[in-house]
GUDO-734135 format. One record per residue (C-alpha): residue in three letters; x, y, z. Coordinates in steps of 0.001 Angstrom, whole numbers, padded with zeros to 6 digits, always signed. Example, Ala and Ser with C-alpha at 12.3 -4.5 7.8 and 13.67 -1.06 7.14 Angstrom:
! residues 2
Ala+012300-004500+007800;Ser+013670-001060+007140;
//
This chain:
! residues 333
Met+000000+000000+000000;Gln+001308+003437-000883;Ser+002397+005545+002078;Glu+001698+008646+000010;Met-001805+009089-001286;Arg-003092+012226-003010;Ile-006484+011851-004684;Leu-008164+013995-007314;Gly-011942+013853-006815;Leu-014546+014626-009505;Glu-018271+015117-008796;Thr-020639+015446-011787;Ser-023782+013574-010722;Cys-026317+016346-011289;Asp-026045+020140-011561;Glu-022833+020927-009670;Thr-019342+020375-011032;Gly-017078+019676-008069;Val-013321+019086-008085;Ala-010996+018582-005112;Ile-007637+017183-004055;Phe-007413+015239-000796;Asp-004122+014064+000680;Lys-004119+011182+003164;Asn-001531+012914+005360;Glu-002246+016598+004741;Gly-006036+016512+004417;Leu-008033+018599+001956;Leu-005620+020684-000132;Ala-008052+022437-002500;His-011619+022233-003753;Ser-013906+024159-006062;Val-017572+023841-007017;Tyr-019403+025371-009962;Ser-023200+025448-009640;Gln-025434+025328-012722;Thr-028419+026868-010916;Asp-028626+029864-013260;Ile-028777+027584-016317;His-031649+025439-015033;Gln-033647+028164-013270;Ala-035491+029161-016439;Tyr-036814+025589-016800;Gly-037879+025130-013173;Gly-035675+022049-012768;Val-032540+020313-013983;Val-032384+019668-017744;Pro-030104+016597-018091;Glu-028672+017461-021522;Leu-027770+021000-020437;Ala-026218+019630-017240;Ser-023996+017228-019193;Arg-022821+019932-021592;Asp-021928+022272-018761;His-019942+019585-016938;Ile-017931+019164-020161;Arg-017253+022906-020280;Lys-016343+023357-016619;Ser-014514+020186-015532;Leu-011077+020772-017069;Pro-010828+024462-016064;Leu-011782+023487-012496;Ile-009216+020665-012445;Lys-006506+023109-013557;Glu-007568+025630-010915;Val-007608+023058-008102;Met-004237+021619-009159;Arg-002786+025137-009076;Val-004203+025947-005616;Ala-003011+022586-004257;Lys+000427+023199-005792;Ser+000179+019775-007411;Thr+001318+018394-010767;Pro+000069+015169-012373;Lys+003108+013420-010874;Asp+001827+014286-007369;Ile-001587+012665-007921;Thr-001650+008989-006960;Gly-005283+008203-007818;Ile-008493+009615-009253;Ala-011970+009189-007785;Tyr-015130+010128-009666;Thr-018846+009782-008960;Lys-020023+006556-010570;Gly-023652+006934-009453;Pro-026419+007434-008647;Gly-027265+010495-010733;Leu-028011+011676-014259;Asn-026581+009232-016800;Gly-025026+011815-019127;Ala-023619+013902-016281;Leu-022067+010832-014650;Leu-020507+009800-017971;Val-018690+013156-018202;Gly-016962+012664-014857;Ala-016256+008990-015492;Ser-014792+009683-018950;Ile-012543+012483-017697;Gly-011493+010505-014614;Gln-010654+007359-016585;Ser-008892+009325-019341;Leu-006671+011188-016872;Gly-005990+007960-014999;Phe-004864+006313-018253;Ala-002795+009328-019336;Trp-001143+009758-015928;Asp-000786+005980-015384;Ile-002514+005990-011996;Pro-005461+003974-010626;Thr-009061+005199-010730;Ile-012157+004369-008730;Gly-015879+005105-009120;Val-017454+006303-005873;His-021059+006092-004688;His-022496+009616-004502;Met-024369+008959-001244;Glu-021298+007368+000340;Gly-019556+010651-000414;His-022279+012592+001421;Leu-022278+010114+004283;Leu-018519+010564+004777;Ala-018478+014374+004290;Pro-018355+015053+008075;Met-015034+013149+008102;Leu-013519+016272+006507;Glu-014137+018246+009715;Pro-011476+018819+012425;Glu-013420+016554+014828;Pro-014864+013726+012710;Pro-017300+011096+014013;Ser-016140+007571+014846;Phe-017617+004320+013561;Pro-020173+002917+014130;Phe-022812+005618+013702;Leu-026321+006316+012459;Ala-026502+008426+009293;Leu-029460+010534+008224;Leu-029013+011313+004528;Val-031305+014106+003364;Ser-030961+015476-000159;Gly-032910+016300-003317;Gly-032866+012668-004387;His-032616+010678-001152;Thr-033966+010424+002371;Met-032634+007497+004362;Leu-031495+006321+007765;Val-028403+004131+007552;Tyr-026574+002003+010115;Val-022894+002567+009330;Gly-020841-000181+010964;Lys-017563+000742+009277;Met-016282+002114+005992;Gly-018210+000319+003248;Ser-020652-001409+005613;Tyr-024090+000177+005225;Glu-027467-001171+006333;Ile-030522+000820+005209;Leu-032885+001054+008182;Gly-035475+003217+006438;Glu-035991+005449+003412;Ser-038647+007530+001691;Val-041319+005491-000062;Asp-042039+008421-002419;Asp-040543+011941-002631;Ala-037155+012692-001113;Val-037217+015460+001482;Gly-035244+017887-000697;Glu-037620+017183-003572;Ala-040589+017990-001295;Phe-038926+021275-000290;Asp-038279+022286-003905;Lys-041752+021305-005150;Thr-043479+023124-002301;Ala-041286+026179-002886;Lys-042383+026129-006517;Leu-046046+026029-005426;Leu-045300+029077-003254;Gly-043837+030883-006267;Leu-040294+030898-004894;Gly-038593+029641-008057;Tyr-035970+026923-008456;Pro-034176+025633-006501;Gly-036483+026803-003752;Gly-035501+024804-000663;Ala-033289+027523+000810;Ala-035800+030238-000122;Leu-038604+028308+001578;Ala-036483+027903+004721;Ala-035774+031647+004772;Leu-039478+032454+004321;Ala-040406+030003+007105;Glu-038262+032016+009539;Thr-040826+034847+009269;Gly-043913+032622+009514;Asn-046301+032036+012412;Pro-045730+028486+013767;Asp-049270+028299+015199;Arg-051216+029198+012043;Phe-051111+025917+010094;Tyr-050500+022388+011369;Phe-049228+019957+008732;Pro-049437+016152+009153;Arg-046349+014289+010382;Pro-046499+011283+008040;Met-045761+007732+009200;Ile-044639+008701+012721;Asp-047400+006510+014195;Arg-046173+003455+012283;Pro-043328+001238+013466;Gly-040077+001337+011542;Phe-038016+004081+009979;Asp-039488+004718+006507;Phe-040556+008194+005381;Ser-043227+009640+003096;Phe-043355+013260+001972;Ser-045817+013297-000941;Gly-048730+013783+001476;Ile-047153+016882+003040;Lys-046650+018286-000447;Thr-050318+017683-001325;Phe-051400+019237+001979;Ala-049250+022271+001128;Ala-050817+022577-002333;Asn-054332+022521-000861;Thr-053408+025017+001867;Ile-051802+027405-000637;Ser-054932+027208-002792;Ala-057145+028069+000180;His-054854+030715+001724;Pro-052716+032215-001080;Glu-051963+035280+001049;Ser-050309+033269+003858;Lys-047117+032069+002199;Ala-044770+032608+005156;Asp-047108+030820+007593;Ile-047548+027920+005156;Ala-043773+027658+004690;Arg-043359+027557+008469;Gly-046004+024870+008923;Phe-044464+022794+006135;Gln-040904+023078+007463;Asp-041927+022353+011058;Ala-043635+019140+009915;Ile-040596+018004+007940;Val-038166+018804+010757;Glu-040253+017099+013433;Thr-040750+013993+011281;Leu-037003+013651+010601;Thr-036227+014242+014284;Ile-038723+011657+015544;Lys-037456+008990+013126;Ser-033811+009748+013953;Arg-034480+009504+017704;Arg-036307+006211+017159;Ala-033397+004803+015131;Leu-030820+005885+017733;Ser-032877+004208+020457;Ser-033394+001024+018416;Thr-029732+000614+017471;Gly-028249+001798+020766;Leu-025951+004140+018844;Lys-024920+007462+020368;Thr-023596+009161+017215;Leu-025754+010671+014491;Val-024260+011929+011224;Val-026485+014184+009109;Ala-025486+014903+005501;Gly-026853+015918+002113;Gly-028192+019246+000872;Val-031031+019502+003412;Ser-028529+019107+006281;Ala-027748+022806+005781;Asn-031261+023690+007026;Arg-030894+025694+010256;Ala-034165+024560+011835;Leu-033271+020910+011237;Arg-029808+021381+012755;Glu-031245+023005+015868;Ala-033902+020317+016335;Leu-031454+017442+015916;His-028912+019041+018262;Ala-031654+019421+020894;Met-032839+015837+020412;Ala-029289+014447+020565;Ser-028611+016366+023761;Lys-031680+014802+025428;Glu-030643+011352+024207;Asn-027061+011802+025479;Ala-025897+011451+021865;Lys-023676+013530+019571;Val-024681+014836+016158;Phe-022243+015663+013366;Phe-022852+017808+010281;Pro-020587+018703+007364;Arg-019776+022394+007030;His-022312+024205+004841;Glu-020149+024177+001703;Phe-019971+020354+001887;Cys-023722+019810+002385;Thr-024433+020208-001318;Asp-022664+018152-004004;Asn-018898+018685-003993;Gly-015639+017106-005085;Ala-014118+017040-001594;Met-016437+014291-000370;Ile-015691+012214-003481;Ala-011935+012678-003076;Tyr-012166+011622+000581;Ala-014359+008580-000150;Gly-012054+007617-003020;Cys-009007+007863-000756;Ala-010703+005609+001813;Arg-011549+003083-000906;Phe-008009+003137-002298;Met-006675+002540+001236;Met-008852-000600+001348;Gly-007004-001801-001763;Glu-009835-001149-004214;Arg-009501+000157-007762;Asp-011438-000016-011027;Asp-010408-001239-014450;Leu-010367+001174-017394;Ser-013942+000536-018533;Ile-016240+003559-018402;His-019289+002321-016531;Val-021777+004437-014546;Leu-024821+003496-012471;Pro-027646+006091-012573;Arg-029481+003852-010068;Trp-027205+002315-007456;Pro-028464+001208-004013;Leu-026151+002334-001203;Ala-026289-001021+000548;
//
């Protein structure tokens, strides 16, 4: 096993182009993310073909920038990690093609990383990382799941959303409120000004055993409430967010109690939500548990989490062959 390990990480699963360099001994040396939000805003959602084209345009300039900031040449890079899935097929193929091509040209190994494993491990980039085993709550635009993480690479799905992901519910409800795309952050900001006692939204599936989620009902309830009270957007946003936060908190507390774990890791785009952070910190404190979040810049898609996950995989002796193969659907377990 190499004593020196410096990994170039590439993230191109959806609408952010992320590049980073992680060194096993020195930590994160450089990272940069380009968001395509402005491109997709006019369409009210991500257009896969436009996403793929923009990854092609932005990847190489970002790689050059990150290499410069990290004071690294190709000879310093010992491996390349790229997002293999899940995600948009065309977008994933851009990262895989560039990663494999550079690996071939530089004569170094490559590895395809699971996007959600990257999110799950993002808090490991912090000065005080969590220790295995832990419970992970992954909350993003495409996923909502509770995962028992025994060790690196050992993931047991305890529960997940049976319909919409929580980030998807945020964005769709924001769109109903006329907040544009992506609207999750805008909805959260609007909720801060809302009256918490005006509207009570259902907390779906909290009265059922187990750890699965469902958010399509909350979205429908929001649509009906907006139709009946179009003048009360802030109060509706508050009622919606409170329901989401309480549901995630109840399920997380239940999973901690069931597993006996005392460490909760929360990652994915929705983990940046302030109300959710406060509620989970309060719950963890009552349960004598600790909760870990990535810093805000690593909540959304980024290359740093892919570089870190790739480094961990390389340290386990893993590597891919030169075939370019992506998995738009790829279960974490």
